C-alpha positions as CSV (number, residue, x, y, z in Angstrom):
1,X,130.1,130.7,-38.1
2,X,129.7,129.2,-34.7
3,X,126.6,128.2,-32.7
4,X,125.2,130.0,-30.1
5,X,125.9,129.5,-26.8
6,X,123.4,127.1,-25.3
7,X,123.4,128.6,-21.3
8,X,120.2,127.4,-20.0
9,X,121.6,123.7,-21.1
10,X,125.1,124.3,-19.2
11,X,123.4,125.9,-16.3
12,X,120.8,122.3,-16.3
13,X,124.1,120.2,-16.3
14,X,125.9,122.2,-13.4
15,X,122.1,121.4,-11.3
16,X,122.1,118.6,-12.2
17,X,125.8,117.4,-11.1
18,X,125.1,118.9,-8.3
19,X,121.8,117.1,-7.8
20,X,124.1,113.9,-8.4
21,X,126.7,114.1,-6.7
22,X,124.4,115.4,-3.1
23,X,126.5,118.5,-2.3
24,X,124.8,122.7,-3.0
25,X,127.8,123.9,-2.6
26,X,127.2,127.8,-2.1
27,X,126.0,129.9,-4.1
28,X,126.0,134.0,-3.9
29,X,122.6,135.5,-6.0
30,X,123.0,138.3,-7.3
31,X,118.8,140.1,-6.9
32,X,118.1,143.0,-9.2
33,X,114.4,143.0,-7.4
34,X,111.7,140.8,-6.0
35,X,109.7,139.2,-9.8
36,X,112.8,138.3,-11.3
37,X,114.2,136.7,-7.9
38,X,111.1,134.9,-7.8
39,X,110.9,132.3,-10.7
40,X,114.7,132.5,-10.6
41,X,115.0,131.1,-8.0
42,X,112.5,128.2,-8.8
43,X,115.7,127.1,-10.2
44,X,118.2,127.1,-7.7
45,X,116.1,126.0,-4.5
46,X,117.0,122.6,-3.5
47,X,119.8,122.7,-5.7
48,X,121.8,125.0,-4.1
49,X,122.8,127.5,-0.6
50,X,120.9,130.1,-1.7
51,X,121.5,133.5,-0.1
52,X,120.7,136.8,-2.1
53,X,122.8,139.9,-2.3
54,X,120.7,142.8,-3.1
55,X,123.5,145.5,-4.6
56,X,121.9,148.0,-7.4
57,X,123.8,151.0,-7.5
58,X,121.9,152.2,-10.4
59,X,118.7,152.2,-8.3
60,X,118.7,157.1,-8.3
61,X,115.7,157.4,-6.0
62,X,116.2,155.6,-2.8
63,X,112.8,154.9,-1.0
64,X,112.8,153.2,-5.1
65,X,115.4,151.0,-3.7
66,X,114.3,149.9,-0.3
67,X,111.0,149.4,-1.6
68,X,112.7,147.2,-3.6
69,X,114.7,145.2,-1.1
70,X,112.0,145.3,1.1
71,X,109.7,143.3,-1.6
72,X,112.5,141.0,-1.7
73,X,112.4,140.2,1.6
74,X,108.7,139.6,2.2
75,X,108.4,137.5,-1.0
76,X,111.0,135.5,0.3
77,X,109.2,134.8,3.6
78,X,106.4,135.0,2.3
79,X,107.4,132.0,-0.8
80,X,108.4,129.8,1.9
81,X,111.9,130.6,1.1
82,X,112.5,132.2,4.9
83,X,115.7,129.8,5.3
84,X,117.2,132.2,3.4
85,X,119.6,135.3,4.1
86,X,119.1,138.2,2.4
87,X,122.8,141.1,2.5
88,X,122.1,144.5,1.0
89,X,125.0,145.9,-0.6
90,X,123.7,149.5,0.2
91,X,122.4,152.6,-1.6
92,X,125.9,153.7,-3.6
93,X,124.2,155.8,-6.7
94,X,127.6,157.4,-6.8
95,X,129.3,154.4,-8.0
96,X,126.6,154.1,-10.4
97,X,127.3,157.5,-11.8
98,X,130.9,157.5,-11.6
99,X,131.3,153.9,-13.3
100,X,128.9,155.5,-16.7
101,X,130.3,158.4,-16.5
102,X,130.3,159.9,-20.8
103,X,127.8,156.6,-21.8
104,X,125.0,159.1,-20.6
105,X,123.0,159.9,-23.1
106,X,123.1,156.4,-24.8
107,X,120.0,154.6,-25.4
108,X,118.7,151.7,-22.9
109,X,120.1,148.0,-23.8
110,X,124.3,149.5,-25.5
111,X,127.3,149.6,-23.0
112,X,126.1,151.5,-19.9
113,X,124.0,149.2,-19.4
114,X,126.9,146.6,-19.9
115,X,129.2,149.2,-17.4
116,X,126.9,148.4,-15.2
117,X,126.1,144.7,-15.7
118,X,129.6,144.2,-15.1
119,X,129.9,146.8,-11.6
120,X,127.6,144.8,-10.3
121,X,128.9,141.2,-11.3
122,X,132.5,142.7,-10.0
123,X,130.7,143.9,-6.6
124,X,128.9,139.9,-6.4
125,X,132.3,138.3,-6.6
126,X,134.2,140.7,-3.8
127,X,131.4,139.5,-1.9
128,X,131.8,135.8,-2.7
129,X,135.5,135.6,-2.2
130,X,134.8,137.8,1.0
131,X,132.1,134.8,2.4
132,X,134.1,131.8,1.4
133,X,131.0,131.2,-1.7
134,X,131.6,128.5,-4.4
135,X,129.6,129.6,-7.1
136,X,128.0,133.1,-8.2
137,X,124.4,133.9,-10.7
138,X,122.1,137.1,-11.8
139,X,118.6,137.4,-11.9
140,X,119.6,140.2,-15.0
141,X,119.7,136.6,-17.1
142,X,116.4,136.6,-17.0
143,X,114.3,139.6,-18.3
144,X,114.3,140.0,-22.0
145,X,115.5,143.5,-21.7
146,X,119.0,142.3,-20.8
147,X,121.7,140.3,-23.0
148,X,122.3,137.0,-21.3
149,X,124.8,136.7,-23.5
150,X,126.5,140.0,-22.1
151,X,126.1,138.7,-18.2
152,X,127.5,135.7,-19.5
153,X,130.6,136.5,-21.0
154,X,131.3,138.5,-17.9
155,X,131.3,136.9,-15.4
156,X,133.3,134.4,-16.8
157,X,135.4,137.3,-17.3
158,X,136.1,138.2,-13.9
159,X,135.7,135.0,-12.4
160,X,138.8,133.5,-14.3
161,X,141.3,134.3,-11.5
162,X,139.4,133.8,-8.5
163,X,138.5,130.8,-6.7
164,X,134.8,131.0,-7.3
165,X,132.9,129.7,-9.9
166,X,130.6,131.9,-12.3
167,X,127.4,129.9,-12.9
168,X,126.3,130.4,-16.5
169,X,122.1,130.9,-16.8
170,X,119.7,132.3,-19.1
171,X,116.3,132.8,-16.7
172,X,114.1,133.9,-19.6
173,X,114.5,130.5,-21.6
174,X,111.6,127.1,-20.8
175,X,109.3,130.2,-20.3
176,X,111.2,132.0,-17.1
177,X,110.6,135.4,-17.7
178,X,106.2,134.9,-18.2
179,X,106.9,132.6,-15.1
180,X,108.1,134.8,-13.5
181,X,105.3,137.7,-14.4
182,X,102.9,134.7,-12.4
183,X,105.2,134.3,-9.3
184,X,104.8,138.4,-9.3
185,X,100.8,138.2,-9.6
186,X,99.9,135.6,-7.0
187,X,102.3,136.8,-4.5
188,X,100.9,140.5,-5.6
189,X,105.2,141.2,-5.7
190,X,105.5,145.7,-7.2
191,X,107.7,145.2,-10.4
192,X,108.7,148.5,-11.5
193,X,108.6,149.8,-14.9
194,X,112.4,150.5,-15.5
195,X,115.4,149.0,-14.6
196,X,116.5,151.7,-11.7
197,X,118.9,154.2,-13.3
198,X,117.3,158.1,-14.2
199,X,118.3,157.0,-18.1
200,X,115.4,154.1,-17.5
201,X,113.3,156.0,-16.2
202,X,113.4,158.1,-18.8
203,X,113.4,156.3,-21.9
204,X,110.8,154.1,-19.6
205,X,108.5,157.0,-19.1
206,X,109.0,157.4,-23.2
207,X,108.0,154.4,-24.3
208,X,105.4,153.5,-21.4
209,X,107.1,150.3,-21.3
210,X,107.0,147.4,-18.1
211,X,110.1,145.9,-18.1
């Protein structure tokens, strides 16, 4: 059996190449929320010319959607990332419901989530192609509740025939998730206890767990 890929090590190699080449490729970072973005940006800023892309149609509640978006903007400003632009992909929950139709009753972490990964990454790639970005990546890999292997597989698959490169990552490595919690406390960031959709909210309520 082949050894599993070390996405974190691949990320490190690309990042160091950027540093040694003295160039900062344009990176569109799909951001799910401020807490997850906090640590990821410490690993990307200075190596890439980062733009944040907030596209999360899985967030069902409109108030919740804009709360998370504003928290991301607040964090960027207070953490000194005021030069990083945020692109709002818009509040489109129907995009999510249409994509996952027929998978509503599956538990979190299965096929419904993988469909959601693809939906968000495909939109990120589309924005990359329109905006002339070199790379795209996602903050989702920092969460222990998200499948980094599946996210990387989807990212590489959809980027294959485009002029944009997918940046492999597993931001939870090297204590990334715990550091995101520390940064959330430092900046008093709103930490939601569910991914965003009504299905994850229901499951989180039943299990009383924190994402």
